[in-house]
C-alpha positions as CSV (number, residue, x, y, z in Angstrom):
1,M,-29.4,-34.8,-99.9
2,Q,-28.8,-31.3,-100.5
3,L,-28.6,-30.7,-96.4
4,L,-26.5,-33.9,-95.7
5,E,-23.8,-32.8,-98.5
6,A,-24.0,-29.2,-97.3
7,L,-23.4,-30.3,-93.7
8,F,-20.4,-32.8,-95.2
9,L,-18.9,-30.0,-96.7
10,G,-19.0,-27.6,-93.0
11,L,-17.2,-30.5,-91.8
12,V,-14.5,-30.4,-94.5
13,Q,-14.2,-26.7,-94.2
14,G,-14.0,-27.1,-90.3
15,L,-11.3,-29.8,-90.4
16,T,-9.2,-28.2,-93.2
17,E,-9.2,-24.3,-92.5
18,F,-6.7,-23.9,-90.1
19,L,-4.1,-26.6,-91.5
20,P,-1.7,-25.8,-94.0
21,I,-3.9,-27.8,-96.6
22,S,-6.0,-24.7,-98.0
23,S,-9.9,-26.0,-97.0
24,S,-11.1,-24.0,-100.4
25,A,-9.3,-26.7,-102.6
26,H,-11.0,-29.4,-100.6
27,L,-14.0,-28.0,-100.7
28,R,-13.6,-27.6,-104.2
29,I,-12.6,-31.0,-104.6
30,V,-14.9,-32.9,-102.3
31,G,-18.0,-31.2,-104.2
32,E,-16.9,-32.8,-107.5
33,L,-17.2,-36.2,-105.6
34,L,-20.5,-36.1,-104.2
35,P,-23.8,-36.9,-106.0
36,G,-24.4,-34.2,-108.8
37,A,-20.7,-33.4,-108.9
38,K,-20.7,-29.6,-108.6
39,D,-18.5,-26.6,-107.3
40,P,-19.6,-25.6,-104.4
41,G,-19.2,-22.4,-105.0
42,A,-17.1,-19.2,-104.1
43,A,-19.9,-17.8,-102.1
44,F,-20.5,-20.9,-100.1
45,T,-16.6,-21.3,-99.4
46,A,-16.1,-17.5,-98.2
47,I,-19.5,-17.9,-96.1
48,T,-18.9,-21.0,-94.1
49,Q,-15.8,-19.3,-93.7
50,L,-17.3,-17.1,-91.4
51,G,-18.3,-19.6,-89.1
52,T,-14.2,-21.3,-89.0
53,E,-13.4,-17.5,-88.3
54,T,-15.8,-17.1,-85.5
55,A,-13.9,-20.1,-83.8
56,V,-10.7,-18.1,-84.4
57,I,-12.4,-14.9,-82.1
58,V,-13.7,-16.9,-79.3
59,Y,-10.6,-19.0,-78.7
60,F,-8.2,-15.5,-79.2
61,W,-11.5,-13.4,-78.0
62,R,-8.9,-12.3,-74.6
63,D,-6.0,-11.2,-77.0
64,I,-8.4,-9.8,-79.8
65,V,-9.6,-7.4,-77.1
66,R,-6.6,-6.6,-75.8
67,I,-4.8,-5.8,-79.0
68,V,-8.6,-4.0,-80.4
69,S,-8.9,-1.7,-76.6
70,R,-4.5,-0.6,-76.7
71,W,-4.8,-0.1,-80.1
72,F,-7.9,2.5,-79.8
73,L,-6.3,3.9,-76.9
74,A,-3.0,4.4,-78.4
75,L,-4.7,5.8,-81.3
76,F,-6.4,8.5,-79.6
77,A,-3.9,9.0,-77.2
78,V,-6.6,8.7,-74.4
79,R,-5.2,9.6,-70.7
80,D,-6.4,8.9,-67.4
81,K,-7.7,11.2,-64.9
82,A,-3.9,12.0,-64.0
83,G,-3.4,13.1,-67.2
84,Y,-0.8,10.6,-68.4
85,V,-1.7,8.7,-71.3
86,R,-3.1,5.3,-70.7
87,V,-1.4,3.1,-73.9
88,W,1.8,4.7,-75.7
89,R,1.7,4.1,-79.6
90,N,4.5,1.7,-79.5
91,D,3.1,-0.5,-77.1
92,P,3.2,-4.0,-78.4
93,D,-0.7,-4.7,-78.6
94,A,-1.1,-1.3,-80.5
95,K,1.2,-1.8,-82.8
96,M,-0.1,-5.6,-83.6
97,G,-3.3,-3.7,-84.3
98,W,-1.6,-1.6,-87.1
99,Y,0.5,-4.5,-88.1
100,I,-3.1,-6.7,-88.5
101,I,-4.5,-3.9,-90.9
102,L,-1.1,-3.2,-93.1
103,G,-1.3,-7.4,-93.5
104,S,-4.7,-7.0,-94.8
105,V,-4.5,-4.6,-97.3
106,P,-3.0,-7.1,-100.0
107,I,-5.5,-9.2,-99.8
108,V,-8.7,-6.7,-100.1
109,V,-7.1,-4.9,-103.3
110,L,-6.2,-8.0,-105.1
111,G,-9.5,-9.8,-104.4
112,L,-11.5,-6.7,-105.4
113,L,-8.8,-6.5,-108.6
114,F,-9.1,-10.3,-109.7
115,Q,-13.0,-10.7,-108.7
116,D,-14.0,-12.4,-111.7
117,D,-11.0,-14.4,-111.7
118,I,-11.3,-15.7,-108.3
119,E,-14.8,-16.8,-109.1
120,T,-14.2,-18.3,-111.8
121,T,-10.9,-19.1,-113.8
122,F,-8.7,-19.8,-110.2
123,R,-11.3,-22.7,-109.7
124,S,-10.5,-24.9,-112.4
125,L,-8.9,-28.1,-110.4
126,W,-5.9,-27.9,-112.5
127,I,-4.6,-24.7,-110.8
128,V,-5.9,-26.1,-107.6
129,A,-3.5,-29.6,-108.2
130,G,-0.6,-27.4,-109.1
131,T,-0.7,-24.8,-106.2
132,L,-1.3,-28.4,-103.4
133,I,1.7,-29.5,-104.9
134,G,3.9,-26.3,-105.3
135,F,2.6,-24.4,-102.3
136,G,3.2,-27.7,-100.7
137,I,6.8,-27.9,-101.4
138,L,7.5,-24.4,-100.8
139,L,5.8,-25.1,-96.9
140,G,8.8,-27.8,-96.8
141,V,11.7,-25.8,-97.7
142,A,10.8,-22.5,-95.6
143,D,9.9,-24.7,-92.6
144,Y,12.8,-27.1,-93.0
145,F,15.2,-23.6,-93.6
146,G,13.8,-21.7,-91.6
147,R,15.6,-20.3,-88.4
148,Q,13.3,-19.6,-85.7
149,T,14.5,-16.8,-84.2
150,R,12.0,-14.4,-84.4
151,E,8.9,-14.1,-82.1
152,L,5.6,-11.7,-82.5
153,K,7.4,-9.3,-80.3
154,D,9.8,-9.0,-83.1
155,L,7.0,-8.2,-86.0
156,T,7.5,-5.0,-88.5
157,G,5.7,-3.5,-90.8
158,W,7.2,-4.8,-93.5
159,H,7.3,-8.1,-92.3
160,A,3.5,-7.1,-91.8
161,V,3.2,-6.4,-95.4
162,A,5.0,-9.6,-96.6
163,Y,2.5,-11.6,-94.6
164,G,0.0,-9.8,-96.0
165,F,0.9,-10.5,-99.8
166,A,1.2,-14.4,-98.8
167,Q,-2.1,-14.5,-97.2
168,A,-3.2,-13.2,-100.5
169,L,-2.4,-16.1,-102.6
170,A,-4.7,-18.0,-100.9
171,L,-7.1,-16.3,-103.2
172,I,-6.3,-19.1,-105.1
173,P,-7.8,-22.4,-104.2
174,G,-4.8,-24.5,-103.3
175,V,-2.6,-22.3,-101.5
176,S,-4.2,-22.3,-98.2
177,R,-4.4,-18.9,-96.3
178,S,-2.9,-20.3,-93.0
179,G,-0.3,-22.3,-95.4
180,G,0.8,-19.2,-97.4
181,T,1.3,-17.1,-94.4
182,I,2.9,-19.6,-91.8
183,T,5.2,-20.2,-95.2
184,A,6.0,-16.5,-95.5
185,G,7.1,-16.5,-91.7
186,R,8.9,-19.3,-91.5
187,F,10.9,-18.2,-94.7
188,L,11.5,-14.6,-92.2
189,G,12.6,-16.6,-89.4
190,Y,9.6,-16.7,-87.1
191,S,9.0,-19.7,-84.5
192,R,6.2,-22.4,-86.1
193,A,3.7,-21.2,-83.1
194,A,4.3,-17.5,-84.0
195,A,3.7,-17.9,-87.2
196,A,0.7,-19.9,-86.9
197,R,-1.0,-17.4,-84.8
198,Y,-0.1,-14.2,-86.7
199,A,-1.7,-16.0,-89.5
200,F,-4.8,-17.1,-87.5
201,L,-5.3,-13.1,-86.0
202,L,-4.5,-11.7,-89.7
203,A,-7.1,-13.6,-91.1
204,I,-10.2,-12.3,-89.3
205,P,-10.4,-8.7,-91.2
206,A,-9.7,-10.8,-94.9
207,V,-12.7,-13.7,-93.9
208,F,-15.1,-11.5,-92.5
209,G,-15.2,-8.9,-95.2
210,S,-15.0,-11.6,-97.9
211,G,-17.8,-14.0,-96.4
212,F,-20.2,-10.4,-95.7
213,Y,-19.1,-9.6,-98.8
214,Q,-20.4,-13.2,-100.6
215,L,-23.0,-13.2,-98.1
216,Y,-24.4,-9.3,-99.5
217,K,-24.2,-10.7,-103.2
218,A,-25.4,-14.5,-102.9
219,V,-28.4,-11.9,-101.5
220,S,-28.6,-9.2,-104.0
221,E,-27.5,-10.7,-107.3
222,P,-28.1,-14.1,-107.2
223,C,-26.5,-16.2,-109.3
224,A,-29.1,-18.3,-111.4
225,P,-28.1,-21.5,-113.6
226,D,-30.3,-20.4,-115.8
227,S,-28.9,-16.4,-116.2
228,A,-27.0,-15.0,-118.7
229,A,-23.8,-14.4,-116.3
230,A,-23.8,-18.5,-115.5
231,A,-24.5,-19.1,-119.3
232,A,-21.1,-16.4,-119.9
233,A,-19.3,-18.2,-116.9
234,A,-18.9,-15.1,-115.3
235,C,-20.5,-16.5,-112.2
236,T,-20.8,-19.8,-110.4
237,P,-24.5,-20.8,-109.6
238,E,-24.9,-21.4,-106.0
239,V,-25.9,-25.2,-104.9
240,Y,-26.8,-24.7,-101.6
241,G,-29.2,-22.8,-100.2
242,G,-29.7,-20.4,-97.1
243,L,-30.4,-22.8,-94.8
244,E,-28.0,-25.7,-96.2
245,T,-25.1,-22.9,-96.0
246,A,-26.2,-21.6,-92.5
247,L,-26.2,-25.2,-91.1
248,A,-22.6,-25.9,-92.5
249,T,-21.6,-22.9,-91.0
250,V,-22.2,-23.8,-88.2
251,V,-20.6,-27.0,-88.5
252,A,-17.9,-25.5,-89.5
253,F,-17.6,-23.5,-86.3
254,G,-17.5,-25.9,-83.9
255,V,-15.2,-28.3,-85.9
256,G,-12.8,-25.1,-86.3
257,L,-12.7,-24.4,-82.6
258,A,-11.2,-27.8,-81.9
259,V,-8.4,-27.8,-84.8
260,I,-7.6,-24.6,-83.8
261,A,-6.7,-26.2,-80.6
262,F,-5.3,-29.3,-81.7
263,F,-2.9,-27.3,-84.3
264,L,-1.7,-25.2,-81.8
265,R,-0.7,-27.8,-79.5
266,Y,0.8,-29.9,-82.5
267,I,2.8,-27.5,-84.2
268,S,4.6,-26.6,-80.9
269,K,6.3,-29.9,-80.9
270,R,6.4,-31.2,-84.4
271,S,7.0,-30.2,-88.1
272,F,4.9,-29.2,-90.8
273,L,6.2,-32.2,-92.9
274,P,3.0,-34.6,-92.4
275,F,1.0,-31.6,-94.3
276,V,3.6,-31.5,-97.0
277,I,3.5,-34.9,-98.0
278,Y,-0.2,-34.8,-98.0
279,R,-0.5,-31.7,-99.9
280,I,2.0,-33.2,-102.6
281,L,0.0,-36.6,-102.4
282,L,-3.4,-35.4,-102.7
283,G,-2.1,-32.8,-105.6
284,G,-0.7,-35.9,-107.5
285,L,-4.2,-38.0,-107.2
286,L,-6.0,-34.7,-108.6
287,I,-3.8,-34.9,-111.6
288,V,-4.3,-38.4,-112.0
289,L,-8.2,-37.9,-111.4
290,L,-8.0,-34.9,-114.2
291,S,-6.3,-36.9,-116.8
292,T,-8.2,-40.6,-116.7
293,G,-11.4,-38.0,-117.0
294,V,-12.7,-39.2,-113.2
295,L,-13.0,-35.2,-112.5
296,Q,-13.7,-32.5,-114.6
297,P,-11.9,-29.8,-114.2
């Protein structure tokens, strides 16, 4: 049963990671609805996100290789045989490399500062319900009133930092990594496609950093159910073992790859309104289930 549950959670992760509806919130909620009613844990969530983020690398492989290579060439002012600089530092792809680095700083700093809260307090289903509704409304407002006058070529350092702080809010389940960054982008006047594309690229360092860190912790500092840390609520005991988590990550990769293609096609022609409505309805249902005692926070 644990293997089937983990595979199902991997499916949920793949389906929800790139949509602005919060994959971590869905894993948290679905985990409570499965037999045994247990929080899958921050480590399981972060590690399965490695699968979906690998899907981003596969889908945007050419863009990533171009950005990384041109950033490197510009940084070290690499010259060709004739002595000319191959890529200038104002090259759009070289600048994009810096913008991704800049935008990744907030989530690294805040993730380290609030690590304990992220793994415990912030996983309360009351908080998840509130962030689903609140940030769903914000996404709707940003998408309705936001101009579509800017593309990725218009990205600046300050905008990259603003995107970064919006992404950092996704450390709280229910906000949504893609939802937070897309909301910021729409408020800043970027087109839906540009906001989503940068959100996907910006997530790569953060997700891989978090995933590998949680993987290291799970191996070096396992949180056993009967440990003192678990008893003091300083950590959440992991429900699924290494095999279950690994297979869930593979499922998340395959499903996530298909969802990226669907989502980018969808937003090229349609608004985020269906996702806004879904978030509000899900948050409202969660409040009802918590209030009636069907779910425990």
